[in-house]
Jmol script that loads the backbone (N, CA, C; Angstrom):
load data "model"
ATOM      1  N   UNK A   1     -19.763  56.871 -37.239  1.00  0.00           N
ATOM      2  CA  UNK A   1     -20.962  56.253 -36.689  1.00  0.00           C
ATOM      3  C   UNK A   1     -20.541  55.245 -35.627  1.00  0.00           C
ATOM      4  N   UNK A   2     -21.179  55.295 -34.463  1.00  0.00           N
ATOM      5  CA  UNK A   2     -20.842  54.319 -33.416  1.00  0.00           C
ATOM      6  C   UNK A   2     -21.036  52.884 -33.902  1.00  0.00           C
ATOM      7  N   UNK A   3     -20.213  51.999 -33.360  1.00  0.00           N
ATOM      8  CA  UNK A   3     -20.201  50.605 -33.813  1.00  0.00           C
ATOM      9  C   UNK A   3     -21.564  49.935 -33.659  1.00  0.00           C
ATOM     10  N   UNK A   4     -22.263  50.187 -32.560  1.00  0.00           N
ATOM     11  CA  UNK A   4     -23.571  49.566 -32.351  1.00  0.00           C
ATOM     12  C   UNK A   4     -24.551  49.978 -33.447  1.00  0.00           C
ATOM     13  N   UNK A   5     -24.580  51.258 -33.784  1.00  0.00           N
ATOM     14  CA  UNK A   5     -25.482  51.737 -34.832  1.00  0.00           C
ATOM     15  C   UNK A   5     -25.090  51.191 -36.194  1.00  0.00           C
ATOM     16  N   UNK A   6     -23.793  51.085 -36.430  1.00  0.00           N
ATOM     17  CA  UNK A   6     -23.288  50.531 -37.693  1.00  0.00           C
ATOM     18  C   UNK A   6     -23.677  49.053 -37.801  1.00  0.00           C
ATOM     19  N   UNK A   7     -23.475  48.302 -36.726  1.00  0.00           N
ATOM     20  CA  UNK A   7     -23.851  46.883 -36.728  1.00  0.00           C
ATOM     21  C   UNK A   7     -25.356  46.709 -36.910  1.00  0.00           C
ATOM     22  N   UNK A   8     -26.130  47.607 -36.313  1.00  0.00           N
ATOM     23  CA  UNK A   8     -27.581  47.522 -36.456  1.00  0.00           C
ATOM     24  C   UNK A   8     -27.995  47.719 -37.905  1.00  0.00           C
ATOM     25  N   UNK A   9     -27.543  48.787 -38.535  1.00  0.00           N
ATOM     26  CA  UNK A   9     -27.977  49.095 -39.900  1.00  0.00           C
ATOM     27  C   UNK A   9     -27.477  48.047 -40.893  1.00  0.00           C
ATOM     28  N   UNK A  10     -26.401  47.366 -40.556  1.00  0.00           N
ATOM     29  CA  UNK A  10     -25.887  46.296 -41.423  1.00  0.00           C
ATOM     30  C   UNK A  10     -26.569  44.958 -41.144  1.00  0.00           C
ATOM     31  N   UNK A  11     -27.465  44.915 -40.158  1.00  0.00           N
ATOM     32  CA  UNK A  11     -28.183  43.687 -39.839  1.00  0.00           C
ATOM     33  C   UNK A  11     -27.365  42.683 -39.069  1.00  0.00           C
ATOM     34  N   UNK A  12     -26.327  43.141 -38.394  1.00  0.00           N
ATOM     35  CA  UNK A  12     -25.434  42.235 -37.671  1.00  0.00           C
ATOM     36  C   UNK A  12     -25.896  41.952 -36.240  1.00  0.00           C
ATOM     37  N   UNK A  13     -26.880  42.690 -35.757  1.00  0.00           N
ATOM     38  CA  UNK A  13     -27.404  42.434 -34.416  1.00  0.00           C
ATOM     39  C   UNK A  13     -28.478  41.363 -34.495  1.00  0.00           C
ATOM     40  N   UNK A  14     -28.743  40.719 -33.378  1.00  0.00           N
ATOM     41  CA  UNK A  14     -29.766  39.681 -33.358  1.00  0.00           C
ATOM     42  C   UNK A  14     -31.126  40.283 -33.695  1.00  0.00           C
ATOM     43  N   UNK A  15     -32.001  39.463 -34.233  1.00  0.00           N
ATOM     44  CA  UNK A  15     -33.342  39.934 -34.571  1.00  0.00           C
ATOM     45  C   UNK A  15     -34.098  40.407 -33.328  1.00  0.00           C
ATOM     46  N   UNK A  16     -34.065  39.663 -32.209  1.00  0.00           N
ATOM     47  CA  UNK A  16     -34.781  40.169 -31.030  1.00  0.00           C
ATOM     48  C   UNK A  16     -34.276  41.536 -30.554  1.00  0.00           C
ATOM     49  N   UNK A  17     -32.962  41.734 -30.515  1.00  0.00           N
ATOM     50  CA  UNK A  17     -32.409  43.024 -30.104  1.00  0.00           C
ATOM     51  C   UNK A  17     -32.787  44.114 -31.109  1.00  0.00           C
ATOM     52  N   UNK A  18     -32.687  43.808 -32.376  1.00  0.00           N
ATOM     53  CA  UNK A  18     -33.033  44.785 -33.408  1.00  0.00           C
ATOM     54  C   UNK A  18     -34.500  45.176 -33.324  1.00  0.00           C
ATOM     55  N   UNK A  19     -35.370  44.175 -33.241  1.00  0.00           N
ATOM     56  CA  UNK A  19     -36.808  44.445 -33.244  1.00  0.00           C
ATOM     57  C   UNK A  19     -37.256  45.125 -31.952  1.00  0.00           C
ATOM     58  N   UNK A  20     -36.944  44.507 -30.818  1.00  0.00           N
ATOM     59  CA  UNK A  20     -37.438  45.037 -29.542  1.00  0.00           C
ATOM     60  C   UNK A  20     -36.659  46.258 -29.075  1.00  0.00           C
ATOM     61  N   UNK A  21     -35.338  46.220 -29.209  1.00  0.00           N
ATOM     62  CA  UNK A  21     -34.511  47.334 -28.730  1.00  0.00           C
ATOM     63  C   UNK A  21     -34.573  48.554 -29.625  1.00  0.00           C
ATOM     64  N   UNK A  22     -34.226  48.363 -30.885  1.00  0.00           N
ATOM     65  CA  UNK A  22     -34.203  49.499 -31.807  1.00  0.00           C
ATOM     66  C   UNK A  22     -35.591  49.805 -32.357  1.00  0.00           C
ATOM     67  N   UNK A  23     -36.374  48.786 -32.575  1.00  0.00           N
ATOM     68  CA  UNK A  23     -37.696  48.998 -33.154  1.00  0.00           C
ATOM     69  C   UNK A  23     -38.707  49.442 -32.140  1.00  0.00           C
ATOM     70  N   UNK A  24     -39.216  48.516 -31.379  1.00  0.00           N
ATOM     71  CA  UNK A  24     -40.344  48.800 -30.495  1.00  0.00           C
ATOM     72  C   UNK A  24     -40.012  49.823 -29.411  1.00  0.00           C
ATOM     73  N   UNK A  25     -38.977  49.574 -28.641  1.00  0.00           N
ATOM     74  CA  UNK A  25     -38.665  50.449 -27.500  1.00  0.00           C
ATOM     75  C   UNK A  25     -38.203  51.833 -27.953  1.00  0.00           C
ATOM     76  N   UNK A  26     -37.262  51.889 -28.897  1.00  0.00           N
ATOM     77  CA  UNK A  26     -36.746  53.203 -29.289  1.00  0.00           C
ATOM     78  C   UNK A  26     -37.780  54.014 -30.061  1.00  0.00           C
ATOM     79  N   UNK A  27     -38.576  53.367 -30.921  1.00  0.00           N
ATOM     80  CA  UNK A  27     -39.618  54.116 -31.631  1.00  0.00           C
ATOM     81  C   UNK A  27     -40.673  54.646 -30.662  1.00  0.00           C
ATOM     82  N   UNK A  28     -41.021  53.850 -29.673  1.00  0.00           N
ATOM     83  CA  UNK A  28     -41.982  54.302 -28.660  1.00  0.00           C
ATOM     84  C   UNK A  28     -41.415  55.474 -27.870  1.00  0.00           C
ATOM     85  N   UNK A  29     -40.172  55.364 -27.450  1.00  0.00           N
ATOM     86  CA  UNK A  29     -39.539  56.443 -26.679  1.00  0.00           C
ATOM     87  C   UNK A  29     -39.435  57.722 -27.501  1.00  0.00           C
ATOM     88  N   UNK A  30     -38.996  57.617 -28.740  1.00  0.00           N
ATOM     89  CA  UNK A  30     -38.874  58.802 -29.594  1.00  0.00           C
ATOM     90  C   UNK A  30     -40.246  59.423 -29.840  1.00  0.00           C
ATOM     91  N   UNK A  31     -41.246  58.575 -30.064  1.00  0.00           N
ATOM     92  CA  UNK A  31     -42.605  59.081 -30.257  1.00  0.00           C
ATOM     93  C   UNK A  31     -43.117  59.832 -29.045  1.00  0.00           C
ATOM     94  N   UNK A  32     -42.889  59.279 -27.858  1.00  0.00           N
ATOM     95  CA  UNK A  32     -43.349  59.935 -26.633  1.00  0.00           C
ATOM     96  C   UNK A  32     -42.636  61.261 -26.400  1.00  0.00           C
ATOM     97  N   UNK A  33     -41.337  61.271 -26.598  1.00  0.00           N
ATOM     98  CA  UNK A  33     -40.571  62.502 -26.411  1.00  0.00           C
ATOM     99  C   UNK A  33     -41.007  63.553 -27.434  1.00  0.00           C
ATOM    100  N   UNK A  34     -41.174  63.140 -28.679  1.00  0.00           N
ATOM    101  CA  UNK A  34     -41.577  64.076 -29.727  1.00  0.00           C
ATOM    102  C   UNK A  34     -42.955  64.668 -29.447  1.00  0.00           C
ATOM    103  N   UNK A  35     -43.886  63.849 -28.961  1.00  0.00           N
ATOM    104  CA  UNK A  35     -45.227  64.339 -28.631  1.00  0.00           C
ATOM    105  C   UNK A  35     -45.162  65.368 -27.507  1.00  0.00           C
ATOM    106  N   UNK A  36     -44.253  65.163 -26.564  1.00  0.00           N
ATOM    107  CA  UNK A  36     -44.122  66.113 -25.456  1.00  0.00           C
ATOM    108  C   UNK A  36     -43.455  67.425 -25.886  1.00  0.00           C
ATOM    109  N   UNK A  37     -42.579  67.345 -26.874  1.00  0.00           N
ATOM    110  CA  UNK A  37     -41.833  68.524 -27.308  1.00  0.00           C
ATOM    111  C   UNK A  37     -42.586  69.326 -28.367  1.00  0.00           C
ATOM    112  N   UNK A  38     -43.138  68.639 -29.359  1.00  0.00           N
ATOM    113  CA  UNK A  38     -43.751  69.324 -30.497  1.00  0.00           C
ATOM    114  C   UNK A  38     -45.278  69.350 -30.361  1.00  0.00           C
ATOM    115  N   UNK A  39     -45.870  70.502 -30.605  1.00  0.00           N
ATOM    116  CA  UNK A  39     -47.319  70.624 -30.431  1.00  0.00           C
ATOM    117  C   UNK A  39     -48.145  69.989 -31.552  1.00  0.00           C
ATOM    118  N   UNK A  40     -47.543  69.778 -32.687  1.00  0.00           N
ATOM    119  CA  UNK A  40     -48.274  69.284 -33.851  1.00  0.00           C
ATOM    120  C   UNK A  40     -47.921  67.822 -34.148  1.00  0.00           C
ATOM    121  N   UNK A  41     -48.938  66.993 -34.305  1.00  0.00           N
ATOM    122  CA  UNK A  41     -48.704  65.584 -34.635  1.00  0.00           C
ATOM    123  C   UNK A  41     -48.072  65.457 -36.018  1.00  0.00           C
ATOM    124  N   UNK A  42     -48.379  66.373 -36.901  1.00  0.00           N
ATOM    125  CA  UNK A  42     -47.752  66.377 -38.229  1.00  0.00           C
ATOM    126  C   UNK A  42     -46.245  66.525 -38.079  1.00  0.00           C
ATOM    127  N   UNK A  43     -45.830  67.440 -37.240  1.00  0.00           N
ATOM    128  CA  UNK A  43     -44.400  67.662 -37.034  1.00  0.00           C
ATOM    129  C   UNK A  43     -43.755  66.454 -36.367  1.00  0.00           C
ATOM    130  N   UNK A  44     -44.451  65.844 -35.437  1.00  0.00           N
ATOM    131  CA  UNK A  44     -43.942  64.632 -34.774  1.00  0.00           C
ATOM    132  C   UNK A  44     -43.685  63.553 -35.817  1.00  0.00           C
ATOM    133  N   UNK A  45     -44.639  63.342 -36.708  1.00  0.00           N
ATOM    134  CA  UNK A  45     -44.478  62.321 -37.752  1.00  0.00           C
ATOM    135  C   UNK A  45     -43.333  62.670 -38.701  1.00  0.00           C
ATOM    136  N   UNK A  46     -43.216  63.933 -39.065  1.00  0.00           N
ATOM    137  CA  UNK A  46     -42.130  64.346 -39.953  1.00  0.00           C
ATOM    138  C   UNK A  46     -40.761  64.148 -39.309  1.00  0.00           C
ATOM    139  N   UNK A  47     -40.665  64.483 -38.042  1.00  0.00           N
ATOM    140  CA  UNK A  47     -39.390  64.364 -37.323  1.00  0.00           C
ATOM    141  C   UNK A  47     -39.012  62.895 -37.123  1.00  0.00           C
ATOM    142  N   UNK A  48     -39.985  62.056 -36.837  1.00  0.00           N
ATOM    143  CA  UNK A  48     -39.683  60.658 -36.533  1.00  0.00           C
ATOM    144  C   UNK A  48     -39.562  59.771 -37.777  1.00  0.00           C
ATOM    145  N   UNK A  49     -40.050  60.226 -38.929  1.00  0.00           N
ATOM    146  CA  UNK A  49     -40.049  59.373 -40.122  1.00  0.00           C
ATOM    147  C   UNK A  49     -38.656  58.888 -40.544  1.00  0.00           C
ATOM    148  N   UNK A  50     -37.637  59.751 -40.555  1.00  0.00           N
ATOM    149  CA  UNK A  50     -36.304  59.240 -40.912  1.00  0.00           C
ATOM    150  C   UNK A  50     -35.831  58.106 -39.999  1.00  0.00           C
ATOM    151  N   UNK A  51     -36.149  58.203 -38.706  1.00  0.00           N
ATOM    152  CA  UNK A  51     -35.749  57.142 -37.785  1.00  0.00           C
ATOM    153  C   UNK A  51     -36.543  55.862 -38.050  1.00  0.00           C
ATOM    154  N   UNK A  52     -37.804  55.995 -38.403  1.00  0.00           N
ATOM    155  CA  UNK A  52     -38.623  54.819 -38.755  1.00  0.00           C
ATOM    156  C   UNK A  52     -37.993  54.096 -39.943  1.00  0.00           C
ATOM    157  N   UNK A  53     -37.552  54.847 -40.925  1.00  0.00           N
ATOM    158  CA  UNK A  53     -36.911  54.250 -42.107  1.00  0.00           C
ATOM    159  C   UNK A  53     -35.603  53.575 -41.709  1.00  0.00           C
ATOM    160  N   UNK A  54     -34.789  54.248 -40.903  1.00  0.00           N
ATOM    161  CA  UNK A  54     -33.519  53.684 -40.427  1.00  0.00           C
ATOM    162  C   UNK A  54     -33.755  52.374 -39.679  1.00  0.00           C
ATOM    163  N   UNK A  55     -34.719  52.386 -38.765  1.00  0.00           N
ATOM    164  CA  UNK A  55     -35.048  51.190 -37.979  1.00  0.00           C
ATOM    165  C   UNK A  55     -35.556  50.079 -38.891  1.00  0.00           C
ATOM    166  N   UNK A  56     -36.355  50.434 -39.860  1.00  0.00           N
ATOM    167  CA  UNK A  56     -36.898  49.442 -40.796  1.00  0.00           C
ATOM    168  C   UNK A  56     -35.791  48.730 -41.560  1.00  0.00           C
ATOM    169  N   UNK A  57     -34.819  49.492 -42.012  1.00  0.00           N
ATOM    170  CA  UNK A  57     -33.701  48.902 -42.763  1.00  0.00           C
ATOM    171  C   UNK A  57     -32.910  47.942 -41.876  1.00  0.00           C
ATOM    172  N   UNK A  58     -32.588  48.367 -40.666  1.00  0.00           N
ATOM    173  CA  UNK A  58     -31.814  47.521 -39.757  1.00  0.00           C
ATOM    174  C   UNK A  58     -32.538  46.242 -39.384  1.00  0.00           C
ATOM    175  N   UNK A  59     -33.818  46.352 -39.068  1.00  0.00           N
ATOM    176  CA  UNK A  59     -34.591  45.155 -38.698  1.00  0.00           C
ATOM    177  C   UNK A  59     -34.751  44.233 -39.905  1.00  0.00           C
ATOM    178  N   UNK A  60     -35.005  44.789 -41.067  1.00  0.00           N
ATOM    179  CA  UNK A  60     -35.171  43.963 -42.278  1.00  0.00           C
ATOM    180  C   UNK A  60     -33.897  43.170 -42.552  1.00  0.00           C
ATOM    181  N   UNK A  61     -32.763  43.823 -42.473  1.00  0.00           N
ATOM    182  CA  UNK A  61     -31.490  43.138 -42.716  1.00  0.00           C
ATOM    183  C   UNK A  61     -31.220  42.089 -41.650  1.00  0.00           C
ATOM    184  N   UNK A  62     -31.512  42.401 -40.416  1.00  0.00           N
ATOM    185  CA  UNK A  62     -31.339  41.437 -39.336  1.00  0.00           C
ATOM    186  C   UNK A  62     -32.258  40.233 -39.555  1.00  0.00           C
ATOM    187  N   UNK A  63     -33.452  40.517 -40.007  1.00  0.00           N
ATOM    188  CA  UNK A  63     -34.429  39.468 -40.282  1.00  0.00           C
ATOM    189  C   UNK A  63     -33.954  38.542 -41.405  1.00  0.00           C
ATOM    190  N   UNK A  64     -33.300  39.113 -42.409  1.00  0.00           N
ATOM    191  CA  UNK A  64     -32.752  38.305 -43.506  1.00  0.00           C
ATOM    192  C   UNK A  64     -31.676  37.340 -43.019  1.00  0.00           C
ATOM    193  N   UNK A  65     -30.933  37.732 -41.997  1.00  0.00           N
ATOM    194  CA  UNK A  65     -29.829  36.918 -41.486  1.00  0.00           C
ATOM    195  C   UNK A  65     -30.243  36.002 -40.339  1.00  0.00           C
ATOM    196  N   UNK A  66     -31.497  36.107 -39.897  1.00  0.00           N
ATOM    197  CA  UNK A  66     -31.976  35.344 -38.746  1.00  0.00           C
ATOM    198  C   UNK A  66     -31.967  33.848 -39.046  1.00  0.00           C
ATOM    199  N   UNK A  67     -31.405  33.065 -38.136  1.00  0.00           N
ATOM    200  CA  UNK A  67     -31.275  31.614 -38.326  1.00  0.00           C
ATOM    201  C   UNK A  67     -32.312  30.817 -37.544  1.00  0.00           C
ATOM    202  N   UNK A  68     -33.141  31.476 -36.777  1.00  0.00           N
ATOM    203  CA  UNK A  68     -34.154  30.793 -35.970  1.00  0.00           C
ATOM    204  C   UNK A  68     -35.377  30.428 -36.793  1.00  0.00           C
ATOM    205  N   UNK A  69     -36.489  30.280 -36.098  1.00  0.00           N
ATOM    206  CA  UNK A  69     -37.736  29.920 -36.766  1.00  0.00           C
ATOM    207  C   UNK A  69     -38.127  31.000 -37.773  1.00  0.00           C
ATOM    208  N   UNK A  70     -38.478  30.568 -38.959  1.00  0.00           N
ATOM    209  CA  UNK A  70     -38.804  31.474 -40.061  1.00  0.00           C
ATOM    210  C   UNK A  70     -39.972  32.406 -39.724  1.00  0.00           C
ATOM    211  N   UNK A  71     -40.895  31.943 -38.904  1.00  0.00           N
ATOM    212  CA  UNK A  71     -42.077  32.741 -38.571  1.00  0.00           C
ATOM    213  C   UNK A  71     -41.684  34.071 -37.920  1.00  0.00           C
ATOM    214  N   UNK A  72     -40.605  34.091 -37.125  1.00  0.00           N
ATOM    215  CA  UNK A  72     -40.184  35.326 -36.466  1.00  0.00           C
ATOM    216  C   UNK A  72     -39.638  36.339 -37.471  1.00  0.00           C
ATOM    217  N   UNK A  73     -38.948  35.841 -38.474  1.00  0.00           N
ATOM    218  CA  UNK A  73     -38.467  36.711 -39.538  1.00  0.00           C
ATOM    219  C   UNK A  73     -39.646  37.298 -40.316  1.00  0.00           C
ATOM    220  N   UNK A  74     -40.629  36.470 -40.604  1.00  0.00           N
ATOM    221  CA  UNK A  74     -41.816  36.923 -41.340  1.00  0.00           C
ATOM    222  C   UNK A  74     -42.605  37.935 -40.507  1.00  0.00           C
ATOM    223  N   UNK A  75     -42.781  37.648 -39.223  1.00  0.00           N
ATOM    224  CA  UNK A  75     -43.519  38.570 -38.349  1.00  0.00           C
ATOM    225  C   UNK A  75     -42.799  39.912 -38.215  1.00  0.00           C
ATOM    226  N   UNK A  76     -41.488  39.894 -38.106  1.00  0.00           N
ATOM    227  CA  UNK A  76     -40.727  41.143 -38.001  1.00  0.00           C
ATOM    228  C   UNK A  76     -40.906  41.984 -39.261  1.00  0.00           C
ATOM    229  N   UNK A  77     -40.818  41.355 -40.417  1.00  0.00           N
ATOM    230  CA  UNK A  77     -40.992  42.086 -41.681  1.00  0.00           C
ATOM    231  C   UNK A  77     -42.427  42.592 -41.826  1.00  0.00           C
ATOM    232  N   UNK A  78     -43.376  41.804 -41.353  1.00  0.00           N
ATOM    233  CA  UNK A  78     -44.779  42.246 -41.392  1.00  0.00           C
ATOM    234  C   UNK A  78     -44.971  43.495 -40.546  1.00  0.00           C
ATOM    235  N   UNK A  79     -44.372  43.511 -39.362  1.00  0.00           N
ATOM    236  CA  UNK A  79     -44.484  44.686 -38.487  1.00  0.00           C
ATOM    237  C   UNK A  79     -43.795  45.903 -39.104  1.00  0.00           C
ATOM    238  N   UNK A  80     -42.694  45.698 -39.791  1.00  0.00           N
ATOM    239  CA  UNK A  80     -42.018  46.806 -40.464  1.00  0.00           C
ATOM    240  C   UNK A  80     -42.949  47.428 -41.503  1.00  0.00           C
ATOM    241  N   UNK A  81     -43.602  46.584 -42.282  1.00  0.00           N
ATOM    242  CA  UNK A  81     -44.534  47.084 -43.295  1.00  0.00           C
ATOM    243  C   UNK A  81     -45.683  47.840 -42.624  1.00  0.00           C
ATOM    244  N   UNK A  82     -46.230  47.280 -41.556  1.00  0.00           N
ATOM    245  CA  UNK A  82     -47.338  47.936 -40.843  1.00  0.00           C
ATOM    246  C   UNK A  82     -46.887  49.274 -40.264  1.00  0.00           C
ATOM    247  N   UNK A  83     -45.706  49.321 -39.632  1.00  0.00           N
ATOM    248  CA  UNK A  83     -45.200  50.578 -39.074  1.00  0.00           C
ATOM    249  C   UNK A  83     -45.065  51.643 -40.155  1.00  0.00           C
ATOM    250  N   UNK A  84     -44.516  51.252 -41.314  1.00  0.00           N
ATOM    251  CA  UNK A  84     -44.300  52.227 -42.378  1.00  0.00           C
ATOM    252  C   UNK A  84     -45.608  52.689 -43.007  1.00  0.00           C
ATOM    253  N   UNK A  85     -46.547  51.787 -43.181  1.00  0.00           N
ATOM    254  CA  UNK A  85     -47.866  52.188 -43.708  1.00  0.00           C
ATOM    255  C   UNK A  85     -48.537  53.139 -42.714  1.00  0.00           C
ATOM    256  N   UNK A  86     -48.498  52.794 -41.439  1.00  0.00           N
ATOM    257  CA  UNK A  86     -49.082  53.635 -40.403  1.00  0.00           C
ATOM    258  C   UNK A  86     -48.446  55.019 -40.406  1.00  0.00           C
ATOM    259  N   UNK A  87     -47.144  55.065 -40.460  1.00  0.00           N
ATOM    260  CA  UNK A  87     -46.434  56.345 -40.444  1.00  0.00           C
ATOM    261  C   UNK A  87     -46.795  57.180 -41.679  1.00  0.00           C
ATOM    262  N   UNK A  88     -46.782  56.552 -42.836  1.00  0.00           N
ATOM    263  CA  UNK A  88     -47.052  57.266 -44.085  1.00  0.00           C
ATOM    264  C   UNK A  88     -48.503  57.753 -44.145  1.00  0.00           C
ATOM    265  N   UNK A  89     -49.446  56.871 -43.853  1.00  0.00           N
ATOM    266  CA  UNK A  89     -50.853  57.269 -43.900  1.00  0.00           C
ATOM    267  C   UNK A  89     -51.173  58.303 -42.826  1.00  0.00           C
ATOM    268  N   UNK A  90     -50.581  58.150 -41.651  1.00  0.00           N
ATOM    269  CA  UNK A  90     -50.773  59.144 -40.601  1.00  0.00           C
ATOM    270  C   UNK A  90     -50.260  60.508 -41.022  1.00  0.00           C
ATOM    271  N   UNK A  91     -49.148  60.527 -41.720  1.00  0.00           N
ATOM    272  CA  UNK A  91     -48.596  61.783 -42.225  1.00  0.00           C
ATOM    273  C   UNK A  91     -49.516  62.381 -43.283  1.00  0.00           C
ATOM    274  N   UNK A  92     -50.003  61.555 -44.194  1.00  0.00           N
ATOM    275  CA  UNK A  92     -50.926  62.037 -45.223  1.00  0.00           C
ATOM    276  C   UNK A  92     -52.191  62.624 -44.606  1.00  0.00           C
ATOM    277  N   UNK A  93     -52.746  61.914 -43.641  1.00  0.00           N
ATOM    278  CA  UNK A  93     -53.967  62.396 -42.979  1.00  0.00           C
ATOM    279  C   UNK A  93     -53.711  63.703 -42.249  1.00  0.00           C
ATOM    280  N   UNK A  94     -52.589  63.806 -41.559  1.00  0.00           N
ATOM    281  CA  UNK A  94     -52.311  65.023 -40.803  1.00  0.00           C
ATOM    282  C   UNK A  94     -51.993  66.211 -41.717  1.00  0.00           C
ATOM    283  N   UNK A  95     -51.518  65.938 -42.933  1.00  0.00           N
ATOM    284  CA  UNK A  95     -51.236  67.007 -43.881  1.00  0.00           C
ATOM    285  C   UNK A  95     -52.452  67.393 -44.707  1.00  0.00           C
ATOM    286  N   UNK A  96     -53.465  66.528 -44.720  1.00  0.00           N
ATOM    287  CA  UNK A  96     -54.663  66.740 -45.522  1.00  0.00           C
ATOM    288  C   UNK A  96     -55.503  67.899 -45.030  1.00  0.00           C
ATOM    289  N   UNK A  97     -56.547  68.215 -45.801  1.00  0.00           N
ATOM    290  CA  UNK A  97     -57.427  69.330 -45.401  1.00  0.00           C
ATOM    291  C   UNK A  97     -58.176  69.010 -44.121  1.00  0.00           C
ATOM    292  N   UNK A  98     -58.393  70.015 -43.334  1.00  0.00           N
ATOM    293  CA  UNK A  98     -59.142  69.863 -42.083  1.00  0.00           C
ATOM    294  C   UNK A  98     -60.610  70.153 -42.358  1.00  0.00           C
ATOM    295  N   UNK A  99     -61.445  69.176 -42.093  1.00  0.00           N
ATOM    296  CA  UNK A  99     -62.881  69.348 -42.354  1.00  0.00           C
ATOM    297  C   UNK A  99     -63.606  69.686 -41.104  1.00  0.00           C
TER     298      UNK A  99
END
end "model"
wireframe off; spacefill off
backbone 0.3
color backbone group
């Protein structure tokens, strides 16, 4: 595993880099690329879910080690929870019956 990815998953990167770089920017980019490649939103969610989990772990660990204002650590963890709920519920809805 490349050193940057290893440092990220271990929470050794700064919280801003972890959240904005690996979280917001990379999740947005992967989502956009997946939407362009795959015709089904269900498949997009299935393909991107492992990365959402990976990003969540790295940001959570980085947040635990953050030495700055506590509010930023709390906000980062709140966004992780929201992202995961959104991903999970979106997957459930897309897999559900079509009315």
